LOLO-231030 format. One record per residue (C-alpha): z, y, x; residue number from 1; residue in one letter. Coordinates in Angstrom, 1 decimal, padded with zeros to 4 digits. Each point is the difference from the previous one (the first is absolute). Example, Ala and Ser with C-alpha at 12.3 -4.5 7.8 and 13.67 -1.06 7.14 Angstrom:
REM LOLO-231030
<pt zz="007.8" yy="-004.5" xx="012.3" bamar="1" lofi="a"/>
<pt zz="-000.7" yy="003.4" xx="001.4" bamar="2" lofi="s"/>
REM end
This chain:
REM LOLO-231030
<pt zz="017.6" yy="-002.0" xx="-005.1" bamar="1" lofi="m"/>
<pt zz="-003.5" yy="000.9" xx="000.7" bamar="2" lofi="s"/>
<pt zz="-002.8" yy="-002.1" xx="001.0" bamar="3" lofi="e"/>
<pt zz="-001.8" yy="000.6" xx="002.9" bamar="4" lofi="t"/>
<pt zz="-003.9" yy="-000.9" xx="000.2" bamar="5" lofi="i"/>
<pt zz="-002.2" yy="-000.2" xx="002.4" bamar="6" lofi="a"/>
<pt zz="-003.7" yy="000.6" xx="-001.0" bamar="7" lofi="i"/>
<pt zz="-002.0" yy="-001.7" xx="003.1" bamar="8" lofi="a"/>
<pt zz="-002.9" yy="-001.8" xx="001.0" bamar="9" lofi="n"/>
<pt zz="-001.5" yy="-000.1" xx="003.4" bamar="10" lofi="q"/>
<pt zz="-003.3" yy="000.4" xx="-001.3" bamar="11" lofi="k"/>
<pt zz="-001.1" yy="003.7" xx="-000.4" bamar="12" lofi="g"/>
<pt zz="-001.9" yy="001.3" xx="-002.8" bamar="13" lofi="g"/>
<pt zz="001.7" yy="-002.0" xx="-002.8" bamar="14" lofi="v"/>
<pt zz="001.6" yy="002.9" xx="-002.2" bamar="15" lofi="g"/>
<pt zz="003.2" yy="-000.5" xx="001.9" bamar="16" lofi="k"/>
<pt zz="000.8" yy="003.8" xx="-000.2" bamar="17" lofi="t"/>
<pt zz="-001.5" yy="000.6" xx="-003.4" bamar="18" lofi="t"/>
<pt zz="002.6" yy="-002.7" xx="-001.3" bamar="19" lofi="t"/>
<pt zz="002.9" yy="001.0" xx="001.8" bamar="20" lofi="a"/>
<pt zz="-000.6" yy="003.9" xx="-001.2" bamar="21" lofi="i"/>
<pt zz="-000.7" yy="-001.3" xx="-003.6" bamar="22" lofi="n"/>
<pt zz="002.4" yy="-002.7" xx="-000.4" bamar="23" lofi="l"/>
<pt zz="002.8" yy="002.1" xx="001.1" bamar="24" lofi="a"/>
<pt zz="-001.2" yy="002.8" xx="-002.5" bamar="25" lofi="a"/>
<pt zz="-000.3" yy="-002.4" xx="-002.8" bamar="26" lofi="a"/>
<pt zz="003.6" yy="-001.2" xx="000.7" bamar="27" lofi="l"/>
<pt zz="001.4" yy="003.4" xx="000.1" bamar="28" lofi="a"/>
<pt zz="-002.0" yy="000.7" xx="-003.5" bamar="29" lofi="c"/>
<pt zz="002.0" yy="-002.9" xx="-001.3" bamar="30" lofi="l"/>
<pt zz="003.2" yy="001.7" xx="000.7" bamar="31" lofi="g"/>
<pt zz="000.4" yy="-001.6" xx="003.3" bamar="32" lofi="q"/>
<pt zz="001.6" yy="002.0" xx="002.7" bamar="33" lofi="n"/>
<pt zz="-002.6" yy="-000.8" xx="003.0" bamar="34" lofi="t"/>
<pt zz="-000.3" yy="001.1" xx="003.9" bamar="35" lofi="l"/>
<pt zz="-003.4" yy="-000.4" xx="001.6" bamar="36" lofi="l"/>
<pt zz="-000.1" yy="-000.8" xx="003.8" bamar="37" lofi="v"/>
<pt zz="-003.2" yy="000.7" xx="001.7" bamar="38" lofi="d"/>
<pt zz="000.1" yy="-002.0" xx="003.0" bamar="39" lofi="l"/>
<pt zz="-003.9" yy="-000.1" xx="000.7" bamar="40" lofi="d"/>
<pt zz="-000.7" yy="002.4" xx="002.9" bamar="41" lofi="p"/>
<pt zz="-003.1" yy="001.1" xx="-002.1" bamar="42" lofi="q"/>
<pt zz="002.3" yy="001.7" xx="-002.4" bamar="43" lofi="g"/>
<pt zz="-002.3" yy="-000.6" xx="-003.2" bamar="44" lofi="n"/>
<pt zz="002.9" yy="-000.5" xx="-002.2" bamar="45" lofi="a"/>
<pt zz="001.5" yy="003.4" xx="001.6" bamar="46" lofi="t"/>
<pt zz="-003.2" yy="001.9" xx="-001.0" bamar="47" lofi="s"/>
<pt zz="-000.6" yy="-001.9" xx="-003.1" bamar="48" lofi="g"/>
<pt zz="003.1" yy="001.5" xx="-001.5" bamar="49" lofi="l"/>
<pt zz="-000.9" yy="003.8" xx="001.3" bamar="50" lofi="g"/>
<pt zz="001.8" yy="000.0" xx="003.0" bamar="51" lofi="f"/>
<pt zz="-001.1" yy="001.0" xx="003.5" bamar="52" lofi="s"/>
<pt zz="-000.5" yy="-002.5" xx="002.7" bamar="53" lofi="k"/>
<pt zz="000.8" yy="003.5" xx="002.0" bamar="54" lofi="n"/>
<pt zz="002.9" yy="001.0" xx="-001.9" bamar="55" lofi="g"/>
<pt zz="002.5" yy="001.9" xx="001.2" bamar="56" lofi="d"/>
<pt zz="002.8" yy="-002.2" xx="-001.3" bamar="57" lofi="y"/>
<pt zz="001.9" yy="-003.3" xx="001.6" bamar="58" lofi="p"/>
<pt zz="-002.2" yy="-003.2" xx="-000.3" bamar="59" lofi="s"/>
<pt zz="000.8" yy="-003.8" xx="000.6" bamar="60" lofi="v"/>
<pt zz="-000.8" yy="000.4" xx="003.4" bamar="61" lofi="h"/>
<pt zz="003.0" yy="002.0" xx="000.6" bamar="62" lofi="q"/>
<pt zz="002.0" yy="-002.6" xx="-002.0" bamar="63" lofi="v"/>
<pt zz="-001.3" yy="-002.9" xx="002.1" bamar="64" lofi="l"/>
<pt zz="-000.2" yy="001.4" xx="003.6" bamar="65" lofi="v"/>
<pt zz="002.8" yy="002.7" xx="000.0" bamar="66" lofi="d"/>
<pt zz="002.4" yy="-001.7" xx="-002.8" bamar="67" lofi="l"/>
<pt zz="-000.4" yy="003.3" xx="-001.8" bamar="68" lofi="l"/>
<pt zz="002.2" yy="-001.1" xx="-003.4" bamar="69" lofi="p"/>
<pt zz="-002.6" yy="-000.8" xx="-002.6" bamar="70" lofi="a"/>
<pt zz="001.5" yy="002.4" xx="-002.7" bamar="71" lofi="d"/>
<pt zz="-001.3" yy="003.2" xx="002.2" bamar="72" lofi="q"/>
<pt zz="-003.3" yy="-001.4" xx="-000.4" bamar="73" lofi="a"/>
<pt zz="-000.5" yy="-001.4" xx="-003.3" bamar="74" lofi="i"/>
<pt zz="-002.1" yy="002.6" xx="-002.0" bamar="75" lofi="q"/>
<pt zz="-000.3" yy="000.1" xx="-004.1" bamar="76" lofi="q"/>
<pt zz="-003.5" yy="-000.1" xx="-001.6" bamar="77" lofi="t"/>
<pt zz="-001.5" yy="001.6" xx="-002.9" bamar="78" lofi="s"/>
<pt zz="000.4" yy="-003.6" xx="-001.6" bamar="79" lofi="v"/>
<pt zz="003.6" yy="000.0" xx="-001.8" bamar="80" lofi="e"/>
<pt zz="002.2" yy="-002.9" xx="001.4" bamar="81" lofi="l"/>
<pt zz="-002.3" yy="-000.4" xx="003.0" bamar="82" lofi="l"/>
<pt zz="001.2" yy="001.0" xx="003.6" bamar="83" lofi="d"/>
<pt zz="-002.0" yy="-000.4" xx="003.3" bamar="84" lofi="i"/>
<pt zz="000.7" yy="-000.6" xx="003.9" bamar="85" lofi="l"/>
<pt zz="-003.3" yy="001.4" xx="001.2" bamar="86" lofi="c"/>
<pt zz="-002.0" yy="-001.0" xx="002.9" bamar="87" lofi="a"/>
<pt zz="-001.2" yy="002.4" xx="002.9" bamar="88" lofi="s"/>
<pt zz="-002.5" yy="-000.1" xx="002.4" bamar="89" lofi="q"/>
<pt zz="002.3" yy="-000.9" xx="002.7" bamar="90" lofi="d"/>
<pt zz="000.4" yy="-003.3" xx="-001.6" bamar="91" lofi="m"/>
<pt zz="-002.6" yy="-000.9" xx="002.1" bamar="92" lofi="v"/>
<pt zz="002.4" yy="-000.4" xx="003.1" bamar="93" lofi="s"/>
<pt zz="003.0" yy="-001.6" xx="-001.6" bamar="94" lofi="a"/>
<pt zz="-000.9" yy="-003.7" xx="000.7" bamar="95" lofi="e"/>
<pt zz="000.1" yy="001.4" xx="003.8" bamar="96" lofi="l"/>
<pt zz="002.8" yy="001.9" xx="-000.2" bamar="97" lofi="e"/>
<pt zz="002.2" yy="-002.8" xx="-001.7" bamar="98" lofi="l"/>
<pt zz="-001.3" yy="-002.8" xx="002.2" bamar="99" lofi="a"/>
<pt zz="002.9" yy="-000.1" xx="002.1" bamar="100" lofi="s"/>
<pt zz="002.8" yy="000.8" xx="-002.3" bamar="101" lofi="v"/>
<pt zz="002.4" yy="-002.4" xx="-000.5" bamar="102" lofi="v"/>
<pt zz="-000.2" yy="-001.6" xx="-003.7" bamar="103" lofi="s"/>
<pt zz="-003.4" yy="002.1" xx="-000.7" bamar="104" lofi="r"/>
<pt zz="-000.9" yy="-002.2" xx="-002.9" bamar="105" lofi="e"/>
<pt zz="003.3" yy="000.9" xx="-001.9" bamar="106" lofi="n"/>
<pt zz="-000.7" yy="003.7" xx="000.3" bamar="107" lofi="r"/>
<pt zz="-001.3" yy="000.5" xx="-003.7" bamar="108" lofi="l"/>
<pt zz="002.5" yy="-002.4" xx="-001.4" bamar="109" lofi="f"/>
<pt zz="002.9" yy="002.3" xx="001.6" bamar="110" lofi="k"/>
<pt zz="-001.5" yy="003.2" xx="-001.0" bamar="111" lofi="a"/>
<pt zz="-000.7" yy="-001.2" xx="-003.8" bamar="112" lofi="l"/>
<pt zz="003.4" yy="-002.1" xx="-000.5" bamar="113" lofi="e"/>
<pt zz="002.0" yy="003.2" xx="-001.0" bamar="114" lofi="p"/>
<pt zz="-002.8" yy="000.3" xx="-003.1" bamar="115" lofi="f"/>
<pt zz="000.5" yy="-003.4" xx="-001.3" bamar="116" lofi="i"/>
<pt zz="002.3" yy="001.2" xx="-002.7" bamar="117" lofi="p"/>
<pt zz="-002.0" yy="003.3" xx="-000.5" bamar="118" lofi="v"/>
<pt zz="-003.4" yy="-001.3" xx="-001.3" bamar="119" lofi="y"/>
<pt zz="-001.0" yy="-002.8" xx="-002.1" bamar="120" lofi="d"/>
<pt zz="-003.1" yy="-000.9" xx="002.0" bamar="121" lofi="f"/>
<pt zz="-001.0" yy="001.2" xx="003.5" bamar="122" lofi="i"/>
<pt zz="-003.9" yy="-000.8" xx="000.7" bamar="123" lofi="i"/>
<pt zz="-001.0" yy="000.1" xx="003.5" bamar="124" lofi="i"/>
<pt zz="-003.6" yy="000.6" xx="000.9" bamar="125" lofi="d"/>
<pt zz="-001.0" yy="-002.0" xx="003.1" bamar="126" lofi="c"/>
<pt zz="-002.7" yy="000.2" xx="002.7" bamar="127" lofi="p"/>
<pt zz="-003.0" yy="-002.1" xx="-000.3" bamar="128" lofi="p"/>
<pt zz="001.3" yy="-002.1" xx="002.9" bamar="129" lofi="a"/>
<pt zz="002.6" yy="-002.6" xx="001.0" bamar="130" lofi="l"/>
<pt zz="001.7" yy="002.7" xx="002.2" bamar="131" lofi="s"/>
<pt zz="003.4" yy="000.8" xx="000.8" bamar="132" lofi="l"/>
<pt zz="000.1" yy="002.6" xx="-002.8" bamar="133" lofi="l"/>
<pt zz="-001.0" yy="-002.9" xx="-002.4" bamar="134" lofi="t"/>
<pt zz="002.6" yy="-002.0" xx="001.3" bamar="135" lofi="i"/>
<pt zz="002.8" yy="002.7" xx="-000.7" bamar="136" lofi="n"/>
<pt zz="-001.4" yy="000.2" xx="-003.4" bamar="137" lofi="a"/>
<pt zz="000.4" yy="-003.8" xx="-000.6" bamar="138" lofi="l"/>
<pt zz="003.4" yy="000.2" xx="001.3" bamar="139" lofi="v"/>
<pt zz="001.2" yy="002.8" xx="-001.9" bamar="140" lofi="a"/>
<pt zz="-001.7" yy="-001.8" xx="-003.1" bamar="141" lofi="a"/>
<pt zz="001.3" yy="-002.5" xx="-002.3" bamar="142" lofi="n"/>
<pt zz="-003.1" yy="-000.9" xx="-001.7" bamar="143" lofi="r"/>
<pt zz="-003.8" yy="000.6" xx="001.0" bamar="144" lofi="a"/>
<pt zz="-003.2" yy="000.7" xx="-001.9" bamar="145" lofi="i"/>
<pt zz="-003.4" yy="-000.7" xx="001.4" bamar="146" lofi="i"/>
<pt zz="-003.1" yy="001.9" xx="-001.2" bamar="147" lofi="p"/>
<pt zz="-003.1" yy="-002.1" xx="-000.1" bamar="148" lofi="i"/>
<pt zz="-003.6" yy="001.2" xx="-000.5" bamar="149" lofi="q"/>
<pt zz="-001.9" yy="-001.9" xx="-002.3" bamar="150" lofi="g"/>
<pt zz="-002.6" yy="-000.5" xx="002.5" bamar="151" lofi="e"/>
<pt zz="-001.6" yy="-002.6" xx="002.2" bamar="152" lofi="y"/>
<pt zz="002.0" yy="000.6" xx="003.0" bamar="153" lofi="y"/>
<pt zz="003.6" yy="000.0" xx="-002.3" bamar="154" lofi="a"/>
<pt zz="001.5" yy="-003.1" xx="001.3" bamar="155" lofi="l"/>
<pt zz="-000.8" yy="000.9" xx="003.8" bamar="156" lofi="e"/>
<pt zz="003.2" yy="000.0" xx="001.9" bamar="157" lofi="g"/>
<pt zz="002.2" yy="-000.5" xx="-003.2" bamar="158" lofi="l"/>
<pt zz="001.8" yy="-003.3" xx="001.0" bamar="159" lofi="a"/>
<pt zz="000.4" yy="001.5" xx="003.6" bamar="160" lofi="y"/>
<pt zz="001.8" yy="003.3" xx="-001.5" bamar="161" lofi="f"/>
<pt zz="002.6" yy="-002.1" xx="-002.4" bamar="162" lofi="i"/>
<pt zz="000.6" yy="-002.3" xx="002.9" bamar="163" lofi="e"/>
<pt zz="001.1" yy="003.2" xx="001.6" bamar="164" lofi="a"/>
<pt zz="002.0" yy="000.9" xx="-002.9" bamar="165" lofi="i"/>
<pt zz="001.5" yy="-003.5" xx="-000.1" bamar="166" lofi="n"/>
<pt zz="000.9" yy="000.7" xx="004.0" bamar="167" lofi="k"/>
<pt zz="001.9" yy="003.1" xx="-000.8" bamar="168" lofi="v"/>
<pt zz="002.0" yy="-001.6" xx="-002.8" bamar="169" lofi="r"/>
<pt zz="000.9" yy="-003.1" xx="002.3" bamar="170" lofi="e"/>
<pt zz="000.7" yy="002.2" xx="003.0" bamar="171" lofi="s"/>
<pt zz="001.5" yy="003.6" xx="-001.0" bamar="172" lofi="i"/>
<pt zz="000.0" yy="000.7" xx="-003.7" bamar="173" lofi="n"/>
<pt zz="000.8" yy="-003.3" xx="-002.2" bamar="174" lofi="p"/>
<pt zz="000.2" yy="002.1" xx="-002.9" bamar="175" lofi="n"/>
<pt zz="-003.9" yy="000.8" xx="000.1" bamar="176" lofi="l"/>
<pt zz="-001.8" yy="-001.9" xx="-002.8" bamar="177" lofi="q"/>
<pt zz="-004.0" yy="000.6" xx="-000.8" bamar="178" lofi="l"/>
<pt zz="-000.1" yy="001.4" xx="-003.8" bamar="179" lofi="e"/>
<pt zz="-003.4" yy="-000.9" xx="000.2" bamar="180" lofi="g"/>
<pt zz="-003.8" yy="001.1" xx="000.2" bamar="181" lofi="g"/>
<pt zz="-001.8" yy="002.6" xx="-001.9" bamar="182" lofi="v"/>
<pt zz="-004.0" yy="000.3" xx="-000.6" bamar="183" lofi="l"/>
<pt zz="-001.2" yy="003.4" xx="000.6" bamar="184" lofi="t"/>
<pt zz="-003.3" yy="001.6" xx="-000.1" bamar="185" lofi="m"/>
<pt zz="-001.0" yy="-002.7" xx="-002.6" bamar="186" lofi="f"/>
<pt zz="-003.1" yy="-000.1" xx="-001.7" bamar="187" lofi="d"/>
<pt zz="000.2" yy="-002.3" xx="-002.9" bamar="188" lofi="i"/>
<pt zz="-003.7" yy="-000.4" xx="-000.4" bamar="189" lofi="r"/>
<pt zz="-000.8" yy="-001.4" xx="003.5" bamar="190" lofi="q"/>
<pt zz="-000.1" yy="-003.7" xx="000.2" bamar="191" lofi="t"/>
<pt zz="001.4" yy="000.3" xx="003.9" bamar="192" lofi="l"/>
<pt zz="003.1" yy="001.9" xx="-001.5" bamar="193" lofi="a"/>
<pt zz="000.6" yy="-002.8" xx="-002.7" bamar="194" lofi="q"/>
<pt zz="-000.1" yy="-002.5" xx="003.0" bamar="195" lofi="q"/>
<pt zz="002.2" yy="001.8" xx="002.4" bamar="196" lofi="v"/>
<pt zz="002.5" yy="000.4" xx="-003.3" bamar="197" lofi="k"/>
<pt zz="-000.5" yy="-003.7" xx="-000.7" bamar="198" lofi="s"/>
<pt zz="001.0" yy="-000.6" xx="004.1" bamar="199" lofi="e"/>
<pt zz="002.7" yy="002.2" xx="-000.2" bamar="200" lofi="l"/>
<pt zz="001.6" yy="-001.5" xx="-003.0" bamar="201" lofi="e"/>
<pt zz="000.0" yy="-003.4" xx="001.8" bamar="202" lofi="k"/>
<pt zz="001.7" yy="001.5" xx="003.3" bamar="203" lofi="y"/>
<pt zz="002.4" yy="002.3" xx="-001.7" bamar="204" lofi="f"/>
<pt zz="000.8" yy="-002.1" xx="-003.2" bamar="205" lofi="g"/>
<pt zz="002.4" yy="001.9" xx="-002.7" bamar="206" lofi="e"/>
<pt zz="000.8" yy="002.7" xx="002.7" bamar="207" lofi="s"/>
<pt zz="-003.4" yy="001.5" xx="-000.3" bamar="208" lofi="l"/>
<pt zz="000.3" yy="003.0" xx="-002.1" bamar="209" lofi="f"/>
<pt zz="-001.8" yy="-000.2" xx="-003.4" bamar="210" lofi="k"/>
<pt zz="-000.9" yy="003.7" xx="000.3" bamar="211" lofi="t"/>
<pt zz="-003.4" yy="000.8" xx="001.8" bamar="212" lofi="q"/>
<pt zz="-000.7" yy="003.5" xx="001.4" bamar="213" lofi="i"/>
<pt zz="-003.6" yy="000.9" xx="-000.7" bamar="214" lofi="p"/>
<pt zz="-002.2" yy="001.7" xx="002.3" bamar="215" lofi="r"/>
<pt zz="-000.4" yy="003.2" xx="-001.6" bamar="216" lofi="t"/>
<pt zz="-001.5" yy="003.6" xx="001.2" bamar="217" lofi="v"/>
<pt zz="003.3" yy="001.5" xx="-001.4" bamar="218" lofi="r"/>
<pt zz="002.3" yy="-001.9" xx="002.1" bamar="219" lofi="l"/>
<pt zz="-002.1" yy="001.1" xx="003.0" bamar="220" lofi="a"/>
<pt zz="-000.3" yy="003.5" xx="-000.9" bamar="221" lofi="e"/>
<pt zz="004.0" yy="000.6" xx="-000.8" bamar="222" lofi="a"/>
<pt zz="001.2" yy="000.0" xx="003.7" bamar="223" lofi="p"/>
<pt zz="-002.3" yy="002.8" xx="001.0" bamar="224" lofi="s"/>
<pt zz="001.9" yy="002.1" xx="-002.6" bamar="225" lofi="f"/>
<pt zz="003.2" yy="-001.0" xx="001.6" bamar="226" lofi="g"/>
<pt zz="000.7" yy="-001.4" xx="-003.7" bamar="227" lofi="k"/>
<pt zz="001.1" yy="-003.3" xx="-001.1" bamar="228" lofi="t"/>
<pt zz="-002.5" yy="-001.6" xx="-002.5" bamar="229" lofi="i"/>
<pt zz="002.6" yy="000.7" xx="-002.6" bamar="230" lofi="f"/>
<pt zz="-000.3" yy="003.8" xx="000.7" bamar="231" lofi="q"/>
<pt zz="-003.7" yy="-000.2" xx="000.5" bamar="232" lofi="y"/>
<pt zz="-001.1" yy="-002.2" xx="-003.1" bamar="233" lofi="d"/>
<pt zz="002.8" yy="-001.2" xx="-001.8" bamar="234" lofi="a"/>
<pt zz="-002.4" yy="-001.9" xx="-002.4" bamar="235" lofi="r"/>
<pt zz="-002.1" yy="-001.5" xx="002.7" bamar="236" lofi="s"/>
<pt zz="-000.3" yy="-003.9" xx="000.3" bamar="237" lofi="k"/>
<pt zz="001.7" yy="000.3" xx="003.5" bamar="238" lofi="g"/>
<pt zz="002.7" yy="002.0" xx="-001.7" bamar="239" lofi="s"/>
<pt zz="000.6" yy="-003.1" xx="-002.8" bamar="240" lofi="e"/>
<pt zz="-000.3" yy="-002.3" xx="003.2" bamar="241" lofi="a"/>
<pt zz="002.7" yy="001.4" xx="002.2" bamar="242" lofi="y"/>
<pt zz="002.3" yy="000.5" xx="-003.2" bamar="243" lofi="l"/>
<pt zz="-000.7" yy="-003.5" xx="-000.8" bamar="244" lofi="s"/>
<pt zz="000.8" yy="-001.4" xx="003.3" bamar="245" lofi="l"/>
<pt zz="003.3" yy="001.9" xx="000.1" bamar="246" lofi="a"/>
<pt zz="000.9" yy="-001.2" xx="-003.4" bamar="247" lofi="g"/>
<pt zz="-000.9" yy="-003.6" xx="001.1" bamar="248" lofi="e"/>
<pt zz="002.2" yy="000.2" xx="003.0" bamar="249" lofi="l"/>
<pt zz="003.1" yy="001.4" xx="-002.0" bamar="250" lofi="l"/>
<pt zz="-000.8" yy="-003.0" xx="-002.7" bamar="251" lofi="a"/>
<pt zz="000.5" yy="-002.5" xx="003.0" bamar="252" lofi="r"/>
<pt zz="003.4" yy="001.5" xx="000.4" bamar="253" lofi="r"/>
<pt zz="000.9" yy="-000.2" xx="-003.9" bamar="254" lofi="g"/>
<pt zz="-000.8" yy="003.6" xx="-000.7" bamar="255" lofi="w"/>
<pt zz="-000.9" yy="000.5" xx="-003.7" bamar="256" lofi="k"/>
<pt zz="000.3" yy="003.9" xx="-000.6" bamar="257" lofi="g"/>
<pt zz="-002.6" yy="003.0" xx="000.2" bamar="258" lofi="m"/>
<pt zz="001.1" yy="003.3" xx="001.0" bamar="259" lofi="r"/>
<pt zz="-003.6" yy="001.7" xx="000.8" bamar="260" lofi="f"/>
<pt zz="-000.8" yy="003.1" xx="001.5" bamar="261" lofi="n"/>
<pt zz="-002.9" yy="001.5" xx="001.9" bamar="262" lofi="n"/>
<pt zz="001.3" yy="003.3" xx="000.9" bamar="263" lofi="n"/>
REM end
């Protein structure tokens, strides 16, 4: 039985897509059969794994709007055990096209439901907004991870977004739980970053991941080459951090093994 995890934050520029790509890749590297769903109309997770947003293959748009079976749209990536359901440029119109559809908030869940026995993890990269697409992700997911930038405005809107997660759980998806927050773009040398970390520890308690994702040039460069950090620089601090994050996620589930590959 797979776990479906929404990587979500209504605030943009917090390392959400970087986390979705590299957490999914790290889980695959650790032997977990993983599907990455790019639900963001910007399509950065798609291009970050070397796929074109103008590709001649079906995308998540056709899955949501035209009810195309997801297995006709899922693509294999260059990372072993990692598949992707790509975004496309027509995703920008998806919310308008779904606006009058009955049970529109359940479209993604219904599309992914047949794959719950297939994948160990399904990771959803959400748009940077509390939109209908994000609601679809939260209805499809049983866990949510919130990437939070280690800077001044980190806590801005966080309580509101967590309240939205709680409302989705109460009204639509009782299985949805907050897995926790993860500090991204973290510079341990900065006093402000340490202050933000302290505030988040108070806010999240034990659910805040101990792993912190550093601000590194290598993490910023990797998507422009259509590669995960493990393919771009497997020995970088970013690679070590995301592998640690995946290991921490699995350890919460009693995982003790280590089957690593970085093909």
